[in-house]
N, C-alpha and C positions, 0 to 999 in steps of 0.2 A: 508222747503221742502229738497227732499231726494238731496244728493250730490253725484259728481262723486269724484273719488280717482283720484284727477288729476294730481297722476305720469305716469299715461296710456297717459297722454298727453305728455308726455317728449319723449314717443317710436317714433324711425321712423317710417315715414307713413304706410309702408307696412312691411311684416317678407320677407325677404328671396328668399324661394322659392316657395311665391306669387308673387313678382316679375318674376321671372325665366317662374312661368305659366303664364304670362298674355304675355310675349313675342312671346314665344314658340307658345301660343295660337294664338295673332296676328299674326305672319309669318304662319302657316299653312291655316287659312283664308285665305290667299293671295297667298298661293301654296299649293293647296287642294289636288294638286297626290305627295308631295312630302313624302317623307317615313323616318319619321324624329327615329333616333337614341338616345335616354335618358343616359346618363351616368353622370347627374347630384345628383341629389337625393337618399342616399342611399336607396334604396328599395330593397331588393331583388326578384328573376326573379318566381327562382326555388321552386317546389312545396317541402310542407312536405314531409319529407321520408317517409316509409313506416310503421318502427318502431312508429314515434309519429303517423301517423294516427291508429294503430291498436291502441292505449295507450288512443286516442281519442275515438273510438268503445267502448271499453270497457268502458269507463268513461260515455258517453251518454246511453250504455246498461244498467248501475247502475243504472241508473237515471228514468229506467223506470220501474222499479220496485219497491213495496211498501217498503219490505225487506231489496233495498238497496240504496233506493232514499236517496240523503241528500238536506238538508236545508240549512239555513246558516252555514257557516263553521269558523272556526276560520281566522278575520282577519290577523292575521301575515303568514296565511298558512298552509296546512296541512302539518301533522309532517311528512306523508312519503316521502314529496316531500323537506323540510327542510335536513331533515335526509340524501337525498340524496346528496343534493347540499354542505353540509359541507363536506361526507367522499371524494367527487371526486374532487372536487372545489378548496375544502382547506387544507383538510389534505393530499391527493394526495400530495401538493405540498410544505409539511411540516407546513402549515399555523396554529396556534391554533383557531381554528373558532369552535362555537357551535352552537349546530340547532338553540338553542333559540334566538342566536345574528341576525337572517336570516330574514328579511321581505318578502314575497312575495306581490308581484304589478301586475300593469298590464302597466309598461316596468319603463324604467329605466328614459327617459326622465320626467315623471312626479317626478317621485321621486326627481328628480337631480332640478329641479323646486321647488317642495316643501319644500325641506329641508330647506331651508333659515327660510322659516317661524319660526323657532326656537333658530331666534337668534335676538338681541338687531336692533336696525335702525339704530343707529349711528354706526354700528360696521367698522373695515378697510377692505375693501374686494379686495383681488389681484385675477386678471382675463389675462390669457394668453390674447394676440393679433399675432395671429387668434385665432379664439377661437367658439365653438358650442355656438349659440346665444342666444342659454336658459339658460343657466349660467350667461349671461347680461340683459337680459332681465326683466328676472325674480326678479332682484335686484332693476333694475329701477322701476318696481313695486310697489318693496315693499317702495320706496321712500328715498334707501339708496345713489342716484345717482343727481348730478346738473345735466342740463340741456345737450344737444347732443350740441358739435361742433368741428367740423373740423374732424368729425368721431370719434370724441370718446365723453363721458360724466364724467363731472365733477365728484369729488370723490371717483373715485375707480382708483383702482392702477393698470395700467397695467404693463405686463410685456413683451415687445417684444420677438416673437419667428423669429429669423430673418438666412437667410445664414450665416452668419458671428458666431450664436452659435451654429449652427445647429438645429436649430429651439428649441431648450432645453433654457425655459427660465429661467432667472440668479433668484439667493433668490433678493427679493425688499431690496432699499435701504431703507427704511424707513418700522417701523414697523408694522405688519397688522395681523389683526386676522381670518381672513377665507381666504384661499386658495384653487383655484381647476386647479386640474391638471388630464389630461386625456392621457393615453396613451394604447397601439398605438393612433395616436393624431387622433382627428377628429379636423379642415380637413385635415393634413398636413400627416398623416400617419408616423412622426415620432415616434423612439421609446425613451425608458428611460432605464439604467442598474442597476442594485441594486445600486452603488453603487452614482448613480446620486439620485435616490429615496432615497438614507439614506442619504444624503443633507437635501432633505427637513423636512425629517421624524425630524431630529436633531433640524432643526432649529424651528419645532412648537413646539417640546420639550422645547424646549429652551424661546420661546416667547409666550406658553402657546394660541397656533394657532391650528386652525386644518386646515387640508386638506377634501377636498370633491373632493375623486380620482374615476373617471371615467373610469371605465376597461368594457367598451359596447364589444370592437374589439378585445379581449385579446386570442382568438377563433385563430385569424388570425397572432400568433406569429409562426414563424417558426423555428426562431434563438432558441436555446434548453438555452441558457444562459440567455437571459431576463427572469427579473420577469413575473407572471403570474397576481401574485395581489401583493401589494401593503403591505400585511402580511406577505411575504418573509422577509420583514425588518423589523429589530429587534427595537422595541418598537413604531410600527404603530399602534399598539394594542391601544395605549395611545393617538394618537391624529390624526386616519383616520378612514373615512368613506367610504365603495366602494358602487358603483352602478354597476350592472351587469342587461344584457338584453338578452334575447332567440333568441330576430330579428334579430340580426345580425350572431349569432351562428348557431340558427335552423330555420330560415327563418321564425318568428314568428310574422312579421308585420302585419300582418292583424289577428294573434291569439290574441297577448296582453300577455305577459309574462315576468316578469323580479324580481329582487330582489334586497335588501339593506341589506349591513351587517354596525351593529352598534354595538362595542365588548362593554362589560360589563365594559370596562377597561378605556374608554373615557367617558372624564369631561370635561364639560363648567361651565362657572361661575357666578355668582347673582353679581350687581351692588358693593358687599361688599366682592366680591375676594371668596364667599366659593363655595365650587362644587358641578355640582349638574350633576346627571346621566343624559348623552346623548339618552343615552339606555331607560329610563324611559320616557323623554320625547318625542322620536319617538316613544314608543311604545302608549305613549296616546295620541298623530297626527291620529297615524296610524288608532287606534282604533276607534279613534271618526270623523276621515273623510272616513273612506277608511270600504267600505265593503267586502270584498277579491276577490282574483280572483276566477273565476267558477270553478267546479268540476271536467268536462271535461276539460280542459282549463289542469291543475294541473295535472290531469292522463296522458295526451298528454306528457306534460312538465316532469315530470319522469320516460315516456319513453325514453327522451333523453339522460339520462344516462343508458339506453340497453345494453348490448354488442352491438346490432343489433346498436341499436339507436347510437351510439357514434363511431361505423365502419360507418354506412351510414351519418354522420354529415358529419365525417372527408373527406369522399370523395368528399360532397356538396363545404365546404369551399377549398378544394383543384382545387375544377373547379370556384371558384372564385378568386382563387389567379393565377391561368391560365390564367386566363383573367388579372390579373395584369402585371402578366410575359408579353404577347403580349404588353399591355399598354408602360411600361416601354422599352419595345422593340423600339417600333415607337417613342415614344420621344425622345429615346437618338439620333436614326437613323436623328433625324430632326436636332440635336445641342442642344437641349434646356438640360438647369439643370432642375433636378427635385431632389424630396426625398419623399418615401414612398413606396409601392408597394411591399416589403420587405415581409414586417410582419404586413403589413395591405390592404384593398381593395383600399385606394384610393394615388391616385398618383398625389402628389403639385407639378405642373407647374411654372417655373418662365417664364414670357413670353417675358421675352427680352427688357424690356420697357414700353409694350405695358400696356393701361389701361385695366385692368381685366372685365367689359360692353364690351369694346370696344372687348377683345380677343371671350369675350360668343359671340357677335355677331358676329364675323367672322366664327365662326365653325358654326353658328348656320346657316348663310344667303348662306355659301359657301359650307357645309360639310351638311347640316342638322344634325347636332351631336351635343347635347346640353349636356354641360360641369357646374358646378357652378360658377361664378367667385367669386376668393377669398377674393373682398372686402366688399363683405357680410359676411365675418367672423369677418371683423375689417380692421384699417388702415396700419395695415402690410401685409394684401394682396390683396394690390390693383395692385400689377403687377402683380401677377398668377392667374390658376385655377386650381379649383379641378377637376380630374375627378377620376370618379367612377369604380369599374370592375364589379358591381350588372348588371348584364345584358349579355343573349347568348354566347356563343362564339363564333355565325356566327354575331352576330350583333358588339361586338365588333372588329371583325376580319372585316369587312365592314368601321365600323367608320374609323377603325385607317386606311384604305385606302382611305378614300375620305377627311381627316385629311393631309395626305401627299399630298393627290393631290390640294388640298389646299393651301396649304403652300411650296408647293415644289419653 
């Protein structure tokens, strides 16, 4: 008989954002006149910038002519895009990344979830808490964990991110093989300095571990002293894979494009301790299971790196960061502690002892504002909520006025 992968049965009953949607739909059904403002899920609201739309049109127009039509393209991405990524995102930061170390995909979520397929099922995995759920859930699906109890899965090394450690995880006390890091962080919005990242790179080199570094929000860094990529750190090419997304950078949440960097210096090991090229392994996995991002989307993405594209996208990011400033000022005026919002579109708010779902329900029912309960990101988030800056300035301003009224 055909049998199920029973690791799926370990997963919590519902995905975080499904739970939120269910509660919001129930509230809307009972209050059909309510104008709900959504500051929960990290989905952008601004249209694609004109330069990107022009790039899209160029790609579509080429597909309409036999002479310029493109069929199957390289699974790793067209060279014209990979060269632009290498030049603008890495060489400009002093990072030595070549175009053939870049793999274009349909988004960072897929790549961060799929990358763990390359590793043995019995490796020891270290994951921050709170954390973006995909890192954890995909390892559960792969069978690397025990059951779920008291908010955590057995077999995972959880790295607590707390107010006391400025929401930066400490090195694990036990030896681990795979480490997930995300800066600017989702969900807390915290950031890491070069010195702080150097500690992790040194640990990985000393212990033959690997860092999966999610840099999906690097475009929101305002502080010029903060690293934009882990490859600004000496030695990172040997022990780190980096994931990037155009979803938040350029509003591609509905367009779908991202990329993963796998340096050729990066090695993993066989059971006998023999070195294996991680670049070669990912290339095999990528070309076997993925057929490439469409040509028009890659042309649109190329336009992100044009002078007009850079200017327009910088303005769009500044718009969302201005929203974040409005949220931060409101949170401060209400006397709540928080982190994030300065170099990130997320503000992580301490609920003053409230359960995060209780806080979520309060804002939904009293202010018609949707946030994200911190418990959905891990046990350490049980008394926090995440507020997203991804909405219109008008809605953000109105939402803050309602929250002030609800919490006065």
